[in-house]
C-alpha positions as a LaTeX table, in Angstrom:
\begin{tabular}{lrrr}
\hline
Residue & $x$ (\AA) & $y$ (\AA) & $z$ (\AA) \\
\hline
Met1 & 0.11 & $-0.26$ & $-0.26$ \\
Val2 & 1.53 & 3.11 & $-1.42$ \\
Thr3 & 0.71 & 6.55 & 0.56 \\
Trp4 & 0.81 & 10.27 & $-0.51$ \\
Gly5 & 1.33 & 11.55 & 2.77 \\
Lys6 & $-0.73$ & 10.13 & 5.48 \\
Val7 & $-3.64$ & 10.29 & 2.83 \\
Leu8 & $-4.79$ & 7.79 & 1.10 \\
Ile9 & $-6.29$ & 8.00 & $-2.60$ \\
Gly10 & $-8.23$ & 4.37 & $-4.73$ \\
Ala11 & $-9.59$ & 5.73 & $-7.68$ \\
Val12 & $-12.84$ & 3.40 & $-9.59$ \\
Ile13 & $-12.28$ & 2.21 & $-13.13$ \\
Leu14 & $-16.34$ & 1.77 & $-14.55$ \\
Ala15 & $-16.14$ & $-0.80$ & $-17.16$ \\
Ala16 & $-19.21$ & $-2.15$ & $-16.58$ \\
Gly17 & $-21.02$ & $-0.89$ & $-19.62$ \\
Glu18 & $-22.27$ & $-2.53$ & $-22.97$ \\
Ser19 & $-21.21$ & 0.60 & $-25.48$ \\
Lys20 & $-24.16$ & 0.89 & $-27.51$ \\
Arg21 & $-23.68$ & 4.03 & $-29.92$ \\
Met22 & $-19.93$ & 0.91 & $-30.11$ \\
Gly23 & $-21.67$ & $-1.57$ & $-30.78$ \\
Glu24 & $-20.29$ & $-4.50$ & $-28.57$ \\
Pro25 & $-17.78$ & $-3.35$ & $-25.64$ \\
Lys26 & $-15.86$ & $-0.63$ & $-25.99$ \\
Gln27 & $-13.30$ & $-1.44$ & $-23.32$ \\
Leu28 & $-12.43$ & $-5.02$ & $-24.45$ \\
Leu29 & $-11.60$ & $-3.41$ & $-28.49$ \\
Pro30 & $-7.92$ & $-3.58$ & $-29.20$ \\
Val31 & $-5.70$ & $-0.69$ & $-28.50$ \\
Gly32 & $-1.79$ & $-0.67$ & $-29.23$ \\
Gly33 & $-2.80$ & $-4.67$ & $-29.00$ \\
Arg34 & $-3.96$ & $-4.77$ & $-26.13$ \\
Pro35 & $-7.40$ & $-4.60$ & $-24.93$ \\
Met36 & $-8.10$ & $-0.76$ & $-24.03$ \\
Val37 & $-9.49$ & $-1.08$ & $-20.87$ \\
Arg38 & $-5.76$ & $-2.67$ & $-19.67$ \\
Leu39 & $-4.35$ & $-0.26$ & $-21.18$ \\
Val40 & $-6.34$ & 2.16 & $-18.83$ \\
Ala41 & $-6.32$ & 0.12 & $-15.36$ \\
Glu42 & $-2.12$ & $-0.29$ & $-15.96$ \\
Ala43 & $-1.68$ & 3.38 & $-16.06$ \\
Val44 & $-3.79$ & 3.48 & $-12.77$ \\
Cys45 & $-1.90$ & 0.65 & $-11.58$ \\
Thr46 & 1.36 & 2.39 & $-12.83$ \\
Ala47 & 0.01 & 5.49 & $-10.13$ \\
Arg48 & 0.44 & 3.41 & $-7.47$ \\
Leu49 & $-2.65$ & 4.28 & $-5.71$ \\
Ala50 & $-3.77$ & 2.42 & $-2.84$ \\
Gln51 & $-6.66$ & 0.89 & $-3.93$ \\
Val52 & $-7.99$ & 0.45 & $-7.38$ \\
Val53 & $-11.53$ & $-1.24$ & $-7.83$ \\
Val54 & $-12.45$ & $-1.83$ & $-11.09$ \\
Val55 & $-16.62$ & $-2.33$ & $-11.77$ \\
Ile56 & $-17.36$ & $-4.53$ & $-14.50$ \\
Gly57 & $-20.51$ & $-5.98$ & $-15.58$ \\
Ala58 & $-21.51$ & $-6.54$ & $-19.39$ \\
Arg59 & $-18.91$ & $-9.37$ & $-21.06$ \\
Arg60 & $-17.48$ & $-9.42$ & $-17.05$ \\
Glu61 & $-16.08$ & $-12.92$ & $-17.45$ \\
Ala62 & $-13.98$ & $-11.12$ & $-20.59$ \\
Val63 & $-12.99$ & $-8.04$ & $-18.36$ \\
Gly64 & $-11.66$ & $-9.92$ & $-16.21$ \\
Gln65 & $-9.83$ & $-12.41$ & $-18.69$ \\
Ala66 & $-8.68$ & $-8.78$ & $-19.69$ \\
Leu67 & $-7.58$ & $-7.67$ & $-16.39$ \\
Ala68 & $-5.33$ & $-10.75$ & $-15.52$ \\
Gly69 & $-2.61$ & $-10.83$ & $-13.26$ \\
Leu70 & $-3.06$ & $-6.39$ & $-12.39$ \\
Pro71 & $-3.05$ & $-5.54$ & $-8.80$ \\
Val72 & $-7.29$ & $-4.96$ & $-8.92$ \\
Glu73 & $-9.80$ & $-5.38$ & $-6.92$ \\
Met74 & $-13.42$ & $-5.83$ & $-9.11$ \\
Val75 & $-17.06$ & $-5.30$ & $-8.60$ \\
Ile76 & $-19.50$ & $-6.82$ & $-10.03$ \\
Asn77 & $-22.46$ & $-4.68$ & $-11.07$ \\
Glu78 & $-25.73$ & $-6.87$ & $-11.51$ \\
Arg79 & $-27.22$ & $-3.81$ & $-12.41$ \\
Trp80 & $-24.67$ & $-2.74$ & $-15.33$ \\
Gln81 & $-27.57$ & $-1.48$ & $-18.12$ \\
Glu82 & $-29.25$ & 1.33 & $-15.58$ \\
Gly83 & $-25.94$ & 2.99 & $-16.56$ \\
Met84 & $-22.89$ & 4.64 & $-14.96$ \\
Thr85 & $-24.21$ & 6.28 & $-12.11$ \\
Val86 & $-25.36$ & 2.72 & $-10.92$ \\
Ser87 & $-21.30$ & 1.60 & $-11.42$ \\
Leu88 & $-20.22$ & 4.26 & $-10.27$ \\
His89 & $-22.19$ & 4.27 & $-6.70$ \\
Ala90 & $-20.90$ & 0.25 & $-6.63$ \\
Gly91 & $-17.17$ & 1.15 & $-7.04$ \\
Leu92 & $-17.91$ & 4.46 & $-4.57$ \\
Arg93 & $-18.94$ & 1.32 & $-1.89$ \\
Ala94 & $-16.30$ & $-0.89$ & $-2.90$ \\
Leu95 & $-13.88$ & 1.86 & $-1.82$ \\
Arg96 & $-11.85$ & 1.28 & 2.36 \\
Pro97 & $-13.50$ & 3.16 & 4.60 \\
Glu98 & $-9.76$ & 4.80 & 5.14 \\
Ile99 & $-8.92$ & 5.68 & 1.35 \\
Arg100 & $-9.71$ & 9.59 & 1.56 \\
Ala101 & $-10.20$ & 10.63 & $-2.03$ \\
Ala102 & $-10.96$ & 8.54 & $-4.84$ \\
Leu103 & $-10.21$ & 8.85 & $-8.87$ \\
Val104 & $-13.48$ & 8.62 & $-11.15$ \\
Val105 & $-11.47$ & 6.79 & $-14.17$ \\
Leu106 & $-13.32$ & 5.78 & $-17.57$ \\
Ala107 & $-12.78$ & 2.20 & $-18.92$ \\
Asp108 & $-12.37$ & 4.36 & $-22.26$ \\
Gln109 & $-9.92$ & 6.89 & $-22.27$ \\
Pro110 & $-6.95$ & 5.31 & $-23.64$ \\
Trp111 & $-5.35$ & 8.24 & $-23.74$ \\
Leu112 & $-4.74$ & 7.80 & $-20.63$ \\
Thr113 & $-1.17$ & 8.01 & $-17.94$ \\
Ala114 & $-0.32$ & 7.34 & $-15.18$ \\
Glu115 & 1.99 & 11.19 & $-15.03$ \\
Leu116 & $-1.34$ & 12.49 & $-14.30$ \\
Ile117 & $-3.16$ & 10.04 & $-12.31$ \\
Gln118 & 0.27 & 11.16 & $-10.14$ \\
Ala119 & $-0.93$ & 14.77 & $-10.96$ \\
Leu120 & $-4.33$ & 14.68 & $-9.57$ \\
Ala121 & $-2.79$ & 13.08 & $-6.34$ \\
Glu122 & $-0.49$ & 14.88 & $-5.91$ \\
Arg123 & $-2.42$ & 18.39 & $-6.07$ \\
Tyr124 & $-4.85$ & 16.83 & $-3.89$ \\
Arg125 & $-2.60$ & 16.14 & $-1.41$ \\
Ala126 & $-1.09$ & 20.08 & $-1.18$ \\
Thr127 & $-4.62$ & 21.20 & $-1.29$ \\
Gly128 & $-7.31$ & 18.88 & 0.23 \\
Ala129 & $-9.82$ & 20.12 & $-2.70$ \\
Ala130 & $-12.99$ & 18.84 & $-2.43$ \\
Val131 & $-12.52$ & 18.54 & $-5.98$ \\
Val132 & $-9.43$ & 18.12 & $-8.37$ \\
Ala133 & $-9.72$ & 17.78 & $-12.27$ \\
Pro134 & $-7.31$ & 18.61 & $-15.10$ \\
Phe135 & $-7.86$ & 21.66 & $-17.20$ \\
Tyr136 & $-6.89$ & 22.18 & $-20.82$ \\
Gln137 & $-7.13$ & 25.44 & $-22.66$ \\
Gly138 & $-9.51$ & 26.37 & $-19.47$ \\
Gln139 & $-11.94$ & 23.17 & $-20.21$ \\
Arg140 & $-12.40$ & 20.59 & $-18.06$ \\
Gly141 & $-11.53$ & 17.19 & $-18.76$ \\
Arg142 & $-11.25$ & 13.42 & $-16.80$ \\
Pro143 & $-10.53$ & 12.36 & $-14.74$ \\
Val144 & $-11.72$ & 13.20 & $-12.12$ \\
Leu145 & $-10.79$ & 13.19 & $-7.89$ \\
Phe146 & $-13.61$ & 13.53 & $-5.42$ \\
Asp147 & $-13.01$ & 14.33 & $-1.80$ \\
Arg148 & $-14.71$ & 11.06 & 1.03 \\
Thr149 & $-17.12$ & 14.57 & 1.85 \\
Leu150 & $-18.41$ & 13.95 & $-1.27$ \\
Phe151 & $-19.30$ & 10.52 & $-1.76$ \\
Pro152 & $-22.66$ & 11.00 & 0.17 \\
Glu153 & $-23.53$ & 13.49 & $-2.78$ \\
Leu154 & $-21.92$ & 11.04 & $-5.34$ \\
Leu155 & $-24.18$ & 7.89 & $-3.98$ \\
Ala156 & $-26.86$ & 10.45 & $-4.08$ \\
Ala157 & $-27.02$ & 10.99 & $-8.03$ \\
Thr158 & $-28.98$ & 9.22 & $-10.42$ \\
Asp159 & $-27.55$ & 10.19 & $-13.59$ \\
Asn160 & $-24.62$ & 11.72 & $-14.98$ \\
Lys161 & $-26.37$ & 15.18 & $-14.82$ \\
Asp162 & $-26.36$ & 14.91 & $-11.43$ \\
Arg163 & $-22.39$ & 14.54 & $-11.71$ \\
Arg164 & $-21.93$ & 16.76 & $-13.59$ \\
Glu165 & $-24.16$ & 19.89 & $-10.98$ \\
Ile166 & $-21.91$ & 18.45 & $-7.94$ \\
Ile167 & $-18.58$ & 18.98 & $-9.74$ \\
Asp168 & $-19.86$ & 22.61 & $-10.81$ \\
Arg169 & $-21.72$ & 22.85 & $-6.71$ \\
Tyr170 & $-17.86$ & 22.87 & $-6.06$ \\
Arg171 & $-16.26$ & 24.53 & $-8.32$ \\
Asp172 & $-14.97$ & 27.40 & $-5.76$ \\
Gln173 & $-13.31$ & 24.73 & $-3.54$ \\
Met174 & $-11.60$ & 22.76 & $-6.91$ \\
Ala175 & $-8.17$ & 22.69 & $-7.47$ \\
Arg176 & $-6.78$ & 22.87 & $-11.30$ \\
Val177 & $-4.29$ & 20.58 & $-12.90$ \\
Glu178 & $-3.47$ & 22.48 & $-15.79$ \\
Val179 & $-1.84$ & 20.53 & $-18.95$ \\
Glu180 & $-1.11$ & 20.28 & $-22.00$ \\
Asp181 & $-2.52$ & 17.93 & $-23.52$ \\
Pro182 & $-6.50$ & 17.23 & $-24.94$ \\
Ala183 & $-6.69$ & 14.25 & $-24.85$ \\
Val184 & $-8.35$ & 14.62 & $-20.71$ \\
Phe185 & $-11.83$ & 15.56 & $-22.78$ \\
Arg186 & $-10.85$ & 12.70 & $-25.58$ \\
Asp187 & $-13.41$ & 9.12 & $-24.56$ \\
Ile188 & $-14.62$ & 6.72 & $-27.45$ \\
Asp189 & $-17.69$ & 7.03 & $-27.55$ \\
Thr190 & $-18.38$ & 5.08 & $-30.88$ \\
Arg191 & $-16.92$ & 2.83 & $-34.16$ \\
Gln192 & $-15.88$ & 6.44 & $-36.32$ \\
Asp193 & $-13.57$ & 7.44 & $-32.84$ \\
Tyr194 & $-12.28$ & 4.43 & $-32.33$ \\
Glu195 & $-10.83$ & 4.39 & $-36.10$ \\
Lys196 & $-9.29$ & 7.45 & $-35.41$ \\
Ile197 & $-7.25$ & 6.35 & $-32.75$ \\
Arg198 & $-6.58$ & 3.14 & $-34.38$ \\
Gln199 & $-5.10$ & 5.03 & $-37.57$ \\
\hline
\end{tabular}
């Protein structure tokens, strides 16, 4: 277990969806010869956080196999068809009580780097901010880190709109990590998105 100072930070990777717009589970699509979810999980694990939870649901056996050998804890969301927010709830509930903050990571961000995750964690350690987020040219990106004090509000959220409203509510208490790469607000939603990164 690694601590940032005296603060334990975890991550919740959301990898339970069926990717309706893609037509197949995008977390299993290969990027650079590896399933996308593994690429993301490797970046998170390399950042050496105290706990990494991966929420799985659709194609859980295949996703689990894709993560074999990584130091992650897999949590099954039996209600994965109800959307990402239910998966977030499952992941937050799986975090140990001593985890003081958590990064919420999407499984379709293959550009995610351990360096960015470490920068977000260090910014939280330095500020104790309610929310820490990366920014590129004034635009907020992902992943976003939440202090544990916000977990009850996140657990009460019913959809993505509610989660965005929580972030907006605490924008005055948000710490920013300025980055030089627009990848922080790019993800893979469609077949066209995927074909672009393959090229």
